[in-house]
C-alpha positions in Angstrom: 31.3 -93.2 -52.2 34.5 -92.4 -50.4 36.3 -89.3 -51.5 40.0 -89.9 -52.2 42.1 -88.3 -49.5 45.1 -87.8 -51.7 46.1 -84.3 -52.7 44.5 -82.9 -55.9 46.2 -84.0 -59.1 47.7 -81.0 -60.9 48.1 -82.2 -64.5 51.1 -80.8 -66.3 50.2 -78.1 -68.7 51.8 -77.7 -72.1 53.6 -74.3 -72.3 51.8 -71.8 -74.5 54.8 -71.3 -76.6 54.8 -74.8 -77.9 51.1 -74.7 -79.0 50.5 -75.4 -82.7 48.0 -73.0 -84.2 45.2 -74.8 -86.1 42.9 -73.0 -88.5 41.0 -76.0 -89.9 40.5 -79.7 -89.2 43.5 -81.9 -89.9 41.7 -83.9 -92.5 40.4 -80.9 -94.3 37.0 -79.2 -94.3 33.9 -81.3 -95.0 31.0 -80.0 -97.1 28.0 -78.8 -95.2 25.3 -81.5 -95.2 22.2 -80.0 -96.9 20.5 -82.9 -98.7 18.7 -86.1 -97.6 21.2 -88.2 -99.5 24.2 -86.6 -97.8 22.4 -86.9 -94.4 21.8 -90.6 -95.0 25.5 -91.1 -96.0 26.6 -89.3 -92.8 24.3 -91.4 -90.7 25.8 -94.6 -92.2 29.3 -93.5 -91.6 28.5 -92.5 -88.0 26.9 -95.9 -87.4 30.1 -97.7 -88.6 32.4 -95.6 -86.4 33.7 -96.5 -83.0 33.8 -95.0 -79.5 32.0 -91.9 -78.4 30.7 -89.1 -80.7 31.7 -85.4 -80.2 28.9 -82.9 -80.7 28.5 -79.2 -80.7 25.8 -76.8 -81.9 25.8 -73.1 -83.0 22.9 -70.9 -82.2 22.1 -67.3 -83.1 21.7 -65.9 -79.6 21.3 -62.1 -79.6 20.1 -62.2 -83.3 17.1 -64.6 -83.3 14.2 -65.2 -81.0 14.5 -68.9 -81.1 17.4 -70.8 -79.4 17.4 -73.5 -82.1 20.5 -74.9 -83.6 21.6 -73.4 -86.9 24.6 -75.7 -87.3 25.3 -79.1 -85.8 28.8 -80.5 -85.7 29.7 -84.2 -85.1 32.9 -86.2 -85.1 33.5 -89.9 -84.4 36.5 -92.1 -84.8 36.4 -94.1 -88.0 33.5 -91.9 -89.3 34.9 -88.4 -89.8 33.7 -84.9 -89.1 30.3 -83.7 -90.2 28.7 -80.3 -90.4 24.9 -80.5 -90.7 22.6 -77.6 -91.5 19.4 -78.5 -89.6 17.4 -75.8 -91.4 17.5 -78.1 -94.5 15.6 -81.0 -92.8 12.3 -81.7 -91.1 14.1 -83.9 -88.6 17.5 -85.6 -88.1 16.0 -89.0 -87.5 18.7 -90.8 -89.5 21.4 -89.3 -87.3 19.5 -90.0 -84.1 19.2 -93.7 -85.1 22.9 -94.0 -86.0 23.8 -92.6 -82.5 21.5 -94.8 -80.5 23.5 -96.3 -77.6 26.6 -94.2 -78.4 28.2 -92.1 -75.7 28.2 -88.3 -76.2 31.0 -85.8 -75.5 30.2 -82.1 -75.3 31.8 -79.0 -74.0 29.4 -77.0 -71.7 26.6 -79.6 -72.4 23.8 -77.6 -70.7 24.2 -74.9 -73.4 23.6 -77.3 -76.3 21.4 -80.2 -75.1 18.1 -78.2 -75.4 18.7 -77.1 -79.0 20.0 -80.6 -80.0 16.8 -82.1 -78.5 14.8 -79.6 -80.5 16.5 -81.0 -83.6 15.7 -84.5 -82.6 19.0 -85.6 -81.0 18.9 -86.9 -77.5 21.7 -88.7 -75.6 20.7 -92.4 -75.2 23.9 -93.5 -73.4 26.5 -91.8 -71.3 27.3 -88.1 -71.5 30.7 -86.5 -70.8 31.1 -82.7 -70.4 34.7 -81.6 -70.8 34.0 -78.1 -69.3 32.4 -79.6 -66.2 35.2 -82.0 -65.9 37.7 -79.2 -66.1 35.9 -77.5 -63.2 36.1 -80.7 -61.1 39.8 -80.8 -61.8 40.0 -77.2 -60.6 41.4 -75.7 -63.8 41.3 -71.8 -63.5 40.0 -71.5 -67.1 37.8 -74.2 -68.7 37.0 -72.7 -72.1 37.4 -75.2 -74.9 40.2 -73.4 -76.6 42.1 -73.1 -73.3 41.8 -76.8 -72.4 42.7 -77.9 -75.9 45.8 -75.7 -75.8 46.9 -76.6 -72.3 46.2 -80.3 -72.5 46.8 -81.1 -76.2 49.1 -78.4 -77.4 46.9 -77.0 -80.2 45.8 -73.3 -80.4 42.4 -73.0 -82.0 41.1 -70.1 -84.0 38.1 -68.9 -82.0 37.0 -65.6 -83.5 33.4 -66.3 -84.5 31.7 -67.4 -81.2 29.2 -64.5 -81.3 28.3 -64.7 -85.0 24.8 -64.7 -86.4 24.7 -68.4 -87.3 21.3 -68.0 -89.0 23.0 -66.2 -91.9 23.0 -68.1 -95.2 25.3 -69.0 -96.8 27.6 -69.4 -93.8 31.1 -67.9 -94.5 33.9 -70.4 -94.8 35.8 -68.9 -91.9 32.8 -69.5 -89.7 32.5 -73.1 -90.8 36.2 -73.7 -90.0 35.7 -72.3 -86.5 32.7 -74.5 -86.0 34.5 -77.6 -87.2 37.3 -77.0 -84.7 34.8 -77.2 -81.9 34.7 -81.0 -82.3 38.0 -81.6 -84.0 39.9 -82.3 -80.7 37.0 -83.1 -78.4 37.5 -86.8 -78.4 41.3 -86.5 -77.7 40.5 -84.0 -74.9 38.0 -86.4 -73.4 40.6 -89.2 -73.4 43.1 -87.0 -71.5 40.6 -85.5 -69.0 38.9 -88.7 -68.1 42.2 -90.2 -67.2 42.9 -87.1 -65.0 39.6 -87.6 -63.3 40.5 -91.2 -62.5 44.0 -90.2 -61.2 42.4 -87.5 -59.0 39.8 -89.9 -57.6 37.1 -87.8 -59.1 35.7 -89.9 -61.9 32.7 -91.2 -59.9 31.9 -87.6 -58.9 32.1 -86.5 -62.6 29.8 -89.3 -63.7 27.1 -88.2 -61.2 27.5 -84.6 -62.4 27.2 -85.6 -66.1 24.1 -87.7 -65.4 22.6 -84.8 -63.5 23.2 -82.5 -66.5 21.7 -85.1 -68.9 18.6 -85.6 -66.8 17.8 -82.1 -65.7 18.8 -79.8 -68.6 15.5 -78.4 -70.0 14.2 -75.0 -71.3 13.7 -72.5 -68.5 10.0 -71.6 -68.0 9.3 -68.5 -65.9 5.9 -67.6 -64.6 6.4 -63.8 -65.3 9.4 -63.5 -67.5 8.8 -59.7 -68.0 9.9 -59.2 -64.4 13.5 -59.8 -65.6 13.5 -56.5 -67.5 16.7 -54.8 -66.8 16.2 -51.9 -64.3 12.8 -53.1 -63.2 13.7 -52.4 -59.6 13.3 -48.7 -60.3 9.5 -49.3 -60.9 7.6 -49.8 -57.7 4.0 -49.0 -58.3 1.6 -51.7 -59.7 0.1 -49.2 -62.1 3.5 -48.4 -63.6 4.5 -52.1 -63.7 1.4 -52.7 -65.9 2.9 -50.6 -68.6 6.2 -52.5 -68.4 4.4 -55.8 -68.7 2.2 -54.7 -71.7 5.2 -53.3 -73.6 7.4 -56.4 -72.8 4.6 -58.7 -73.9 4.1 -56.8 -77.1 7.8 -56.8 -77.8 8.0 -60.6 -77.1 5.1 -61.4 -79.4 6.6 -59.4 -82.2 10.0 -60.9 -81.7 8.5 -64.4 -81.8 6.6 -63.5 -85.0 9.7 -62.1 -86.7 12.1 -64.6 -85.1 14.3 -61.7 -83.9 15.9 -61.2 -80.6 13.6 -58.9 -78.5 16.4 -56.5 -77.7 17.0 -55.8 -81.4 13.4 -54.5 -81.7 13.5 -52.4 -78.5 16.1 -52.6 -75.8 15.3 -52.6 -72.1 17.1 -49.4 -71.9 14.6 -47.8 -74.2 11.5 -49.7 -73.2 11.6 -49.0 -69.4 11.8 -45.2 -69.7 8.9 -45.4 -72.3 6.8 -47.4 -69.8 7.5 -45.0 -67.0 6.7 -41.9 -69.1 3.5 -43.5 -70.4 2.4 -44.4 -66.9 2.9 -40.9 -65.7 1.0 -39.3 -68.7 -2.7 -38.8 -69.1 -4.5 -41.1 -71.6 -4.2 -39.6 -75.0 -1.3 -37.4 -74.2 1.8 -37.7 -76.4 4.7 -39.9 -75.2 8.0 -38.5 -76.3 9.7 -41.9 -76.1 7.5 -43.2 -78.9 9.1 -40.7 -81.3 12.7 -41.8 -80.5 14.7 -43.4 -83.2 14.7 -46.7 -81.3 10.9 -46.9 -81.2 10.0 -45.5 -84.7 10.1 -48.7 -86.7 7.4 -50.4 -84.6 5.8 -47.4 -83.1 2.2 -48.7 -83.6 3.0 -51.8 -81.6 4.3 -49.8 -78.7 1.5 -47.3 -78.9 -1.1 -50.1 -78.8 0.6 -51.7 -75.8 0.4 -48.4 -73.9 -3.3 -48.1 -74.7 -3.9 -51.6 -73.4 -2.1 -50.7 -70.2 -4.1 -47.5 -69.8 -7.4 -49.4 -70.2 -6.6 -52.0 -67.5 -8.6 -52.1 -64.3 -6.7 -51.8 -61.0 -7.5 -55.5 -60.3 -5.5 -56.4 -63.5 -2.4 -54.6 -62.5 0.5 -56.9 -61.5 1.5 -57.2 -57.9 4.3 -54.8 -56.8 6.2 -57.8 -55.3 6.2 -61.4 -56.1 6.2 -64.0 -53.4 9.4 -66.1 -53.4 10.3 -69.1 -51.3 14.0 -68.1 -51.7 15.8 -67.0 -48.6 16.4 -63.2 -48.2 19.8 -61.7 -48.9 22.4 -62.9 -46.4 23.0 -59.4 -45.0 19.4 -59.6 -43.7 20.1 -62.8 -41.7 22.2 -61.0 -39.1 19.2 -59.3 -37.6 16.3 -61.6 -38.6 17.9 -65.0 -38.0 21.3 -64.7 -36.1 21.5 -68.4 -35.4 21.0 -69.3 -39.0 23.5 -66.7 -40.0 26.1 -68.2 -37.6 25.4 -71.6 -39.0 25.8 -70.3 -42.5 29.1 -68.7 -41.7 30.4 -71.9 -40.2 29.2 -73.9 -43.2 30.9 -71.5 -45.6 34.2 -71.8 -43.8 34.1 -75.6 -43.8 33.0 -75.9 -47.4 35.9 -73.6 -48.4 38.3 -75.8 -46.4 37.0 -78.9 -48.2 37.2 -77.1 -51.5 40.9 -76.3 -51.0 41.6 -79.9 -49.8 39.9 -81.6 -52.8 40.8 -79.0 -55.4 37.1 -78.5 -56.4 35.5 -75.1 -56.6 33.1 -74.6 -53.7 30.2 -73.9 -56.0 30.7 -77.4 -57.5 30.7 -79.0 -54.1 27.3 -77.4 -53.4 25.6 -74.4 -54.7 25.4 -71.4 -52.3 21.6 -71.3 -52.9 21.3 -74.9 -51.7 23.1 -74.1 -48.5 21.1 -71.0 -47.8 17.8 -72.9 -48.5 18.7 -75.5 -45.9 19.9 -73.2 -43.2 17.4 -70.3 -43.5 14.7 -72.4 -42.0 16.8 -74.9 -40.0 15.7 -78.6 -40.3 14.5 -80.4 -37.2 16.8 -83.4 -37.7 19.7 -84.7 -39.8 17.2 -86.8 -41.7 15.4 -83.7 -42.7 18.7 -82.3 -44.0 19.0 -85.3 -46.3 15.4 -84.8 -47.5 16.0 -81.1 -48.3 19.2 -81.8 -50.1 17.5 -84.5 -52.2 14.8 -82.0 -53.1 17.5 -79.6 -54.3 18.9 -82.4 -56.5 22.2 -82.6 -54.6 24.2 -85.5 -56.0 25.3 -88.4 -53.7 28.9 -87.4 -53.7 27.9 -83.9 -52.7 25.6 -85.1 -50.0 28.3 -87.2 -48.5 30.5 -84.1 -48.1 27.9 -81.5 -47.3 25.5 -83.2 -44.9 28.1 -83.6 -42.0 29.0 -79.9 -42.4 25.4 -78.8 -42.1 24.8 -81.1 -39.2 27.8 -79.6 -37.4 26.7 -76.1 -38.4 23.3 -76.6 -36.8 23.9 -78.7 -33.8 27.7 -79.1 -33.1 29.0 -75.7 -34.0 32.0 -74.8 -31.9 31.4 -72.2 -29.2 34.0 -69.9 -30.7 31.8 -69.5 -33.8 28.8 -68.5 -31.7 31.0 -66.1 -29.6 32.3 -64.5 -32.8 28.7 -63.9 -34.0 27.9 -62.3 -30.7 30.7 -59.9 -31.1 29.4 -59.0 -34.6 26.0 -58.4 -33.1 27.4 -56.2 -30.3 29.4 -54.2 -32.8 26.4 -53.7 -35.1 24.2 -52.6 -32.2 26.9 -50.2 -31.2 27.0 -48.7 -34.7 30.5 -50.1 -35.6 30.2 -51.8 -39.0 33.9 -52.3 -39.4 33.7 -56.0 -38.4 30.8 -56.9 -40.6 31.8 -60.0 -42.6 32.7 -59.3 -46.2 30.9 -61.0 -49.2 27.8 -61.7 -47.2 25.9 -62.7 -50.3 28.2 -65.5 -51.5 29.4 -68.8 -50.1 
């Protein structure tokens, strides 16, 4: 694909003062669908509609352990707007059948695709993500409310985004908020897709949307406990064993109670408890167990500490985990100066392309992808292609990025190399004033 060489299209925004405040859908609020009969009726109406369907889902992040959907919103031309309580049904098969072959519109699709799939809804045709489209159009703010206001002239009531959507019954004000998430989504899609065409970015967007549809899945981590906030303060394998046992006990309890783990015991309380227990003799009292935060499930935490104390040294976790990720960029200067010079060159060129196309640099290619390619330089341009494909770089990105990486590795101007030599000389002389800023970002 050839990137359009025209200047980025800057769609005219509607002044904020003219935005019309909207508190509920224009056709009124629908009843929440809670019975099989109502679900079948909604499915029939959706089947008879036309064009794409707008979808959204509400979760209870921060309140519940699961990331399931607690409310699903849909709207389709000729069908109407629907609010479905998925807790009332074993599955949403009637809705899934009615949407077979229908294009989907979502905002920030990667946030909702997993929970929609858990409810039995999978996109079977094209997917359009209005947030991602806004990024490709270089809008400074791409929240749904901002885009609806700037592009359509409606100001949405958006005050319940962090609510506990598992609460029943759901308050009317919450339901109005949820309905507005899909009320204008089809109209926004209509405007933004035309802007993508006008900017020569529509094919890019389609590739991005397909990537989201095909690669969005639950994140599975080998040792999720290592993401405990503040874990970098714990260095000894013996002490890490206490963190792991407490984290595992908390996670098991949270799953059993369907409660967010941090509501049972926050990392800020769990980590000091683990450190204190690790430094105490077996059987000695652990003051952190008597804290207000730990009291309710004190027995669970005490049992976890006892399990950690009973572990053999061979069962302690490793102090460090092997990673195939490149080291922090600041370490490249000494360890791989040629790779660092290539990275600096690539950063500069990607920034130039970003400005010319009006696309954020991280959407042209992720900084991590660039670092992975350049940390251990490929032997040939073909190997660059191979590595970029392994990193799931899309064709439009590959067309832009590969020539930059080839030049960075084999055709970098002498001035770039000379500039790096000056940085090295200054570092060796103890002068850090010329150390490049932001060495950990592209």
